C-alpha positions, -999 to +999 in steps of 0.1 A: -600-294+198-609-260+195-625-250+161-606-221+141-637-201+138-643-204+176-609-191+189-600-194+227-600-160+242-572-137+229-552-131+263-517-113+258-499-097+288-472-073+273-440-076+294-426-042+286-454-018+295-433+002+320-408+009+294-433+020+270-450+042+292-416+060+303-408+064+264-443+081+257-442+102+287-420+128+270-437+129+233-458+156+224-497+154+226-510+138+195-514+106+178-496+073+186-493+044+161-493+010+175-485-010+144-488-042+163-517-037+186-524-074+193-548-075+222-544-038+232-523-042+262-495-015+253-524+006+237-544+005+268-514+014+291-506+043+267-539+057+267-543+053+303-511+071+309-517+100+287-551+116+283-536+139+257-527+111+233-549+093+207-539+059+191-543+042+159-537+007+162-532-020+134-529-057+133-535-082+107-550-106+130-588-103+132-590-123+167-564-097+181-583-068+167-616-082+182-598-084+217-582-050+212-616-034+204-631-048+233-601-038+256-599-003+242-636+004+242-637+024+274-613+050+255-640+056+231-630+079+201-593+080+213-586+048+197-591+039+160-582+004+152-577-010+116-570-045+102-537-039+080-502-050+072-470-029+077-471-022+039-504-005+042-492+020+070-494+049+045-529+043+036-538+037+073-525+070+083-541+089+055-576+073+061-602+053+047-613+081+023-581+076+005-586+039+001-570+031+036-566-004+048-592-001+075-621-005+048-640-035+052-620-046+084-652-048+103-638-022+128-661+009+125-644+044+117-639+066+148-621+097+158-592+103+160-591+111+124-561+093+108-530+117+105-497+120+087-480+134+118-473+112+146-462+119+182-447+084+187-450+049+173-445+014+187-438-017+167-437-048+193-421-073+170-419-101+194-438-132+193-474-133+200-481-162+226-518-165+215-509-175+181-483-200+193-507-214+218-533-224+192-519-249+166-548-244+144-535-208+139-506-220+119-477-222+142-474-257+157 
């Protein structure tokens, strides 16, 4: 059995990447909120497809955020990740200086600066298979 503090690698392949890229292909340059960043699959695809977009990604799962941090590292300061819930979106978007949810997340602050204006947002509300695959994570 795998201990909770030594999780299996977080591997999640998003299934609607082509559709998401088609949708963001027409949005103006700026910031995109990925409110369920998970392992960063959609986020990486968005940043690869559009060099003029920045990404603010949130998730409440620290294991998912660690995976997203690794996956989005090549994009440098174009990706900002925060551990937060949906009810904390306003504080994430207005930044840590205003008591944002990212404070204490273990994810360092980076550009892009949080913003009140978004070019697009994504809420992938499907089931996260890594959470189902590991019974010790609460879904058994």
